Steps between C-alpha positions, in 0.01 A plus 500: 500500500289695249132499571313377195233739385264325261348809339788742508566571131148459367287772346140603449322561169203730459182421305267778389148476367243600757362853522463496878673326787532123510334332798580135440760286321485120463691231308336209324576143608779452245667832587492617136226762520431776747167674551456850637179657628459876517290790622454576126229224500706261288721199552789418270678176423872521420712231335820535699826396336662343805853496361555795283349779313271467206186705456261459790156416367202599709126456457238721662203352687220758476150488644509595866333829595716566807849435637640146456619456857625143495547219252618141505574223251346157482761282678448219245462699177766743375254713299200548729485798732241635746459869586320669790380857463331780690219475241371197701577255219747215488615401152678204351717569195688306237845659484556379142205688350456769767130412512285469811359147510292521820382770735283526805378794704535477878363715780783748562827656387744213456853546632640146535504193282680166524474156342483176692825312415312231303340769280138401580390798710570872522464700822411870481505752784329839489514830688204395715696206649298249305656186357358330190617164367438444129492168320732562204312283248159662547648827629223522757523557878489182709573658842448845641617609844482845659747561782447739788865608495731656241623236255810611312651218297410139433696185412465124475769266629669280237260207543192723482366358828562816702397854428678792670381858547701793637292735713501852636514348850860385453393138456514238230173306495546141387192333352454145378410463133244452351287533816654841595468396865751675731798284595724747677561867571871586481589810703762616254564873554420793728346692209293407195633222278497615139660246269571129499710267284529121498838332453484303170633193683203520737702526824448862599290807462619858542291794621560871455349737753418864572761473781761493216608145589501187287438176690583150377282209618536124494171395341483153660556629856356851456808631681692816423851406386639849454419867448673737261533862603661690214204700375376805688155541344195270488581196286273502194622209292704184543617202289708181529740408221464166316723306741339654808839623623454873439219732600450841339291759685418863432322799646526878474873467572698583187644151467383142468655275763613147413576267791626144509367229728645177360385243755765239415769749590317583820477132588872428466605835640807543294802710581515642151470875506285512188224323686488729799210691346290186524512480878469870563243551227718778364414636160713374211406773254301819464357621171468879497165637383363850453155464651282294731460147364165333433604155381809276494506151352778252429504299180401132565816364330777762525624768739325781318290735713224710344398811692270796453409807700384859505774634270446853368684691230644851532154647432366303800274282288493121521769325298308176460815288504611178663849359524666162516816453706750219443650558154874501441478819299263794535 
């Protein structure tokens, strides 16, 4: 029996525009626009033609005075985007005009940003392990918390009642929201936990670690369901696809690993060969890349994976590109 390979004949397309390397890529809630944030101090918004070709329109978001390290879209509004920069500011932009509508200056160099799923609050993490929660309407801080351990990445669960932090201690700290009181410390890995992703169905979260492993956790039980072992370098970035069945993860390895963990198949352990990867957590596809990856993110509606890394050209200068995998033609 032939094993079905869901991504076998699909291709990547390359998008150029930035002058230096791209640190962050993110899709809007409708999956029609992609934003990229770069070391060149700009973000860009791209109208992606999901089906074919057509000229790709992009709009530049200018104003930051340092690297745009992470960005995220308003989960309820397809044209509002927030950027976090090393210049200590957080900015809110309208992707239609390219204009900054709100900005606030925080205490340190910002490296992480994420929206609460209902779109009311934004969480920002900085290099000094300080967390700031902003009220989106006033764009003013409503909570500040300094941690005495290394905080790497931050995420809300799908209901917005739990807030998760990955730490340099190999733990995931689970806080209640909005009180930010500790609920649980999950001993996730033997080395620092770098990145975290929440399954869009709200059942799981996945963690990528410096020990080069990806772990998958049942969010209601806080139990580890499975670990994935394909990568050999610290896992920098991780994302669930729109159905929650596939996880992409990347590191300094020269490929992006895609694994399947379809729970229904696991539950009715089927004899079909094509589902063996589910139980073993074997990878179903690898996307070759030429450099260490900084950011991977699946489209919220389709199996299209945006990714960006430290690509250099033949003169060893930054290419400033990102790519999207999942098209039927290159």
